[in-house]
C-alpha positions, 0 to 999 in steps of 0.5 A: 782102351779099357778091358771091356773095349778090348774084349769087344774088339777081339770078339768082333775081330774073331767074328770076321776072321772066322766067317769072312773066309773060305773053307779048304777044298783042295783034297780028294775024298781019300785025302790026296791033293787034287791034280794041279799045275801050280801051288801058290803062296801069296801076300806078306804072311810067311805061313802061306809059304810054309803051307805051300811048301807042305803042299808041294812035298805032298804033291811030289809024294803023290807023283805030281810035279807042280810049280810053286808061285810066290806072289806079292810086291813090295810091302811094309814088312818086306821092306824091313825084313830084307837081307842086309845085302839086298837092295830090293826085297819083295813079299814074293822074294820072302815067300820064296826064301821060306819055300827054299828053306823048306826044301822046294827046289829053286827050279820049281819056284817062280817069283811074281812080284810086280803087283801092288794090289790084288788085281795086279797080282791076278795079272801076274798069275795070268802072265804065267798061265798064258805060257802054260795053263794049269789048275792052281791051289792057293795056300792062303790065310783065312783073312785073305782067302775070301777076297782073293778068291772073289778077285781071282774068279772075277779077273783071271779070264779078263787078264788072260785075254788082255795079255793074249791080245797084246801078245798076239795082236788079236782081240781075245774075248774073256768069255771064250777064254779057258780058265783054270780051276782054282782050289784053296788050302785055307790055313786052319788057325785061330785068331790068336794063332794068326796074330804072331810075330813072324807075320807081324800081325802081333805088332801094336798088341795085334792092331796090325791084324785089326787094321787088316780085318777091318778092311775085309768086309768093305773090300768084299762089298764095295768092290763087288761087281767091279774088281771082284765077284759079289759075296755068294752069301748074306753076312749076318747082322752081327757080322755087319756090326762087327765090320762097321765097328772095326772099320770106324776104329782101324782104317789104315787098310781102308785108305783113310789117312787123317791125323788119327790114322797117321798117328796109328801108322807111326805107332805101328811102325815104331812097334814093328821096328822094336819087334823085328828081332822077334819076327826074325827069330820066330820065323827061324824057329818055325822053319826049323820045326817044319823041317823036322816035321817034313823030314818025318812025313816026307823023308826029306833031308835038310 
């Protein structure tokens, strides 16, 4: 790829990263955290767990006692980053390990790792909320925030109703279900900062990230009205152009697996294995730095 094309790919990727996302809405006007029962980290990015841990300590400092939900099944990265003695290591288990390293007590953690897609992850959250309903704040990356929020709002009442119907042998109407308020802490980082070794998105000269960003618009539009709510705004023509350009070239996350995609996948897998030590080292360094920051901010001893 020549320099001009690289710059165009980065420009389009940055457009999607900065515009197909939510804004943080989990703080009151005085800067305090809204009152919640749950704080959740989700997906294959340990940064979600880093900020979920920060939210947990902030909540504790403000006399709240939330439960931290770690959400995510078996993924490409978790399979390769599992401890040597682990037979199974899900995304949620990795997120939980990060939370524990950052001072979240085990008794305040719940691992939800049965899901293999966003809808099943909502089901896992619903299964917990059937036991104890409460409002929730999700610590999420920009690239996940919008499509997760659209999916959660669309499915949470239906999932709770389905679980209650099975549990109590009575048909529950989703329209009558009391649903929790969902808030979001959207990690404020540039695309360059989001492409790091710790989350694997720098693999393949950031191609791992490009494949993910290439799928966002398609998922938000293609599944609107079925698995998730439609977008509540009209994307600009430039944003549509960016999405079409990336989707044509980075199609693995869009479910396209022809010869070209298989070659891309093999390239990413080889580069992932090559940089596993970098991923582990960067995660270790970030945790050490955050431990220092949390100690200074919250008086926590590690």
